[in-house]
N, C-alpha and C positions, 0 to 999 in steps of 0.2 A: 504494500499500500504506500503510494508515494506522497500523499498529502498528510498534513497533521491529522491525527486520529479523528478529532471532533469535527473536522470539516467534511467528513463523509456524508453524502446524501444521495438519495435517489430522486427521481422526478417528483414534483410537488403539485398539489392541486391549485396552488396560487401561481402557477407558471404563466398564466395569461394576464397576470396583474400588470398595470402600467409601471414604468420605471419610476424610481424616486424623483422628487422634484430636483431639477438641476442636473440630472444624469444625462450625459450626452447620448444622442441617438446612435445606433449602430450604423456604420457607413459601408461595411463590406457587403458584397453580394456574393452569391454562391461561386461565381467565376473567379473571385478574388481570394478564395480560401487557400491556405497553404496546402502543400502536398502532404496529406496525412496517410499513414500506412493503412493498407487494406486489413480488415478484420479476418484473421485466419480461422480456419475450420476448428471446431471444438475438438480437443484431443481426447483420446480414449479414456483416460482417467477421469475426465470431467463429465463423462456420459452416464455416470451412475445415477439412477433415478431415485430421488427422495421426495415422495409426495406427488401431488397431482401436476399435470401440465400447467404451464404458466397461464394465468387467467387472461382471457382474450382482451379484456379492458386494459391490462397492464401493457401488453404488447402494442395495443393501439396508442396508448398514451406515450410510450417510448418513441414510436415512429413519428408521432406528431411533434414531440420535442426535438427529435433529430432533424426533421424537416424545417423547423423554425430556426434551429441553429445553422443549418446549411444556407438558409435564406439570409443570414446575417444578423439575427437577433442576438445581442451581446448577453442578455440575461440567460436566454436558452443555451447559448454556447457554454457559459459557466455551469449551468445545471447539467448539461450533457457531460462535461468533464467530471463533475461530482458523481454523476450516475455511474460512469465508467470506473471511476476511482473506487466507489463503494462495492463494485462487483469484481474488482480485479482479482483478488484472492479466491473468491467464491467460484469464478469461472475458470481460473487457472487450474485448480485441483479440487474439484468438488468432493471427492472421496477423502482427501487429506483434510479439507475444511471440517467435515463432520467428525472425522477421527480425532482431530484436536479438540473440538468442542466436547466430545465424549469424555476425554481426559479431564478437561476443566470442569465438566458437569459434576464429576465425582468429587470435586473439591468443595462444592456448594453444600453446606450443611442443611439448608432449608429446602425441602421438597418443592415448595411454591416457587422459589427462585429458580430452581432447576427446570421446572415446568415453563417458566417465562423464557429461559434460555433456549429450551427446545422449540417453543413456538416461534420465537424471534428468528432462530436459525432456519426453520422451515420456510417462513415467509420470505426471508432474505433470498434463499435459494430459488424460490418461485419467481420473485421479482427479477432476479438476475437471469433466469431462463428467458425472460422477455427482452433482455438486452442483447440485441443482435443474435437472437436464438441460443443464447448461452455460450457463445463463442469466446475463445481466449482473447483477452484485451491487451494489445500492445501498450507498453508504457508511453511510447511516443504519441499515442492517440490521446491519452489523458493530458500530457504536456501540451500537445498541439492545441487542444480546445481551450485550455486555460489561457494559453498565449493569445489565441485569436479573440477571446472575450476581452482580455486585457487591452488589446489593441483597439477594440471597438468601444472602449470606455467603461467597462464594468469594474468598479473599484475593488470589489472582493476578489475578482479574478486577477487584477493587477497585483494585489498583495500575495496571492497564492503563486502567481507566476514568478514574482521576485524571490519568494522563498525557495521555489523548486529550482530556480536557476542559480541560486546562492549569490545573487548580485545584490549586495547590501548598499543602499543609497548612502550618500554622505549625509552630514548633519542637516544641511539646509534642505536637501531633497526629502529626507525622512520627516522633518518637521512639517514641510509643505504637504506631504502626503497624508499625515495624520490630521492636519487642519482640514484638508479636503474631505476626508471621511467624516469628521465632526460636522462639517457644513452640509453634508449630503442627506442626513436623516435616513441613511441606508443601513438597516439592521444587519444585512448580510455583510456589509463592509465592516461594520463595528465588530461583528463576531470574528471576521477574518483577521482583524488586528489581534484579537485575543489568540488566535491560532498561530500567528506568525510574529508576535511581538519582538522576539529576539532577532528576527531577520529584517523586520520593518524599520526599526528605530535605531538610529545612531546619532542621537542628539547631543548637544553641548550640555555640560553640567548645570549651567545657569538657565537652561531652557525651562519654562514653566511646565511644559508637558513631561519633563523627565520624571517627576514624582509619580506619574500614572503609568509610565512605560518601563520602569525598572523595579525589580523585586519579585518575589515568588508569588504574590497576589496580583501582579499586573495583568497576567493572562486571564485568570478567572474573573477579574473585575470587568474587563471589556466584554467577556462572553456573557456575564450576568446582565450587563447593560443592554446587550443586544437582545437577550431574552425578554427584558422588560419593554423593549421597543417593538416587539412583535415577532422576533425570530422564533421558529418553532422549536421550543424546548420542552414540550409536554411529555409526560410519561409514555405516550403512544407514538412519539415522533421518531423519524428515521435516525435522528441524532442519538437518542437514547437507546434505540435498537443497536446502533453501532457500538455504543459504549458497553452495552450488555455483552455483545459478541466478542469484544476485544478484551474486556477486563472483568467479566462476571458481575458487573454492576446491574443486577437484574431485580432490584428490590421494588421496582414500580415508582421510583421518584422521578420528578421532573429534573431538568438539568440544574436549575438554580438550587433546588433543594439538595441535590447530590453534591454540588460544590460547597454549599454552606455546611453540610454534615462533614465534608472532607477537611474543613479547617480544624486545626489541632486544639485551639483554645477559643474562649469567648472574645479575647482581645484580638485574635486573628479574624474572627468573624466581624467584629466591629470595624477593623481596618478595611476589610473587603467591602463592607457596606459603605464606608466613607469614600472609598475609591469609586464605587458604582455611582453613588450620588453625584460626585464631582464630574464624572464622564457624562452623565445624563444632563447635568447643568450646562456643560459645554455644548452638548448636541443641541440643546434648546436655545443656545445663544444667550444665556443669562450671565 
């Protein structure tokens, strides 16, 4: 999996929603897309059947998302990259995916949590069956769609593309990018800062933003702020499904609740809340 863990997502029901205020319109057309690799045929070890065939609606939704991405829609291009990213390991080795989950399932002491892990894994496999028919996904395909979405103006994709290319901006560029995200009112971009904070920011010590970009609670602060702005952090979200699959965090919490519980002390939780409040204040322009 090439992106930060909590950036994983599959297609969403809000995919047809308008772009945030001030977001630049996509300019690329299908003919201007970069040369992306063909999706190879599904390999033998990925052909093991676990559950029902992919629901027809999921396949239809995926093809619609892919068509919008090819037509030049920047948000759809990012969502397509996230979708491919979320299915990379599942489609690469389906049998290995379930074998690993079985090992981790046995570590869960609560049968209810184990049942959530089983259900989440089954649903993820079925969703990924709808992604190019369950074919193996080249890493270059994920990188290519993030890069294209970034070029067309999607802020969250630009942050992910910077992180994946390991090109850290200088102090002036990083401060400008963070200011752009704060002014965008774009929950996905705010969440992406939390995912990529170490790669996004290289500010000067006297930069007012430094206090929000440095320290172990900087990443969760941006992510919680995004949740409160409307990013899908619900217990039923793809985000929490990915967390359950990757870390056994299958207790049914939403992401904000999970992060708050993860803090070691009440003082840590207060510090996290203080950071979240300040980020939201800056987003609102107060």
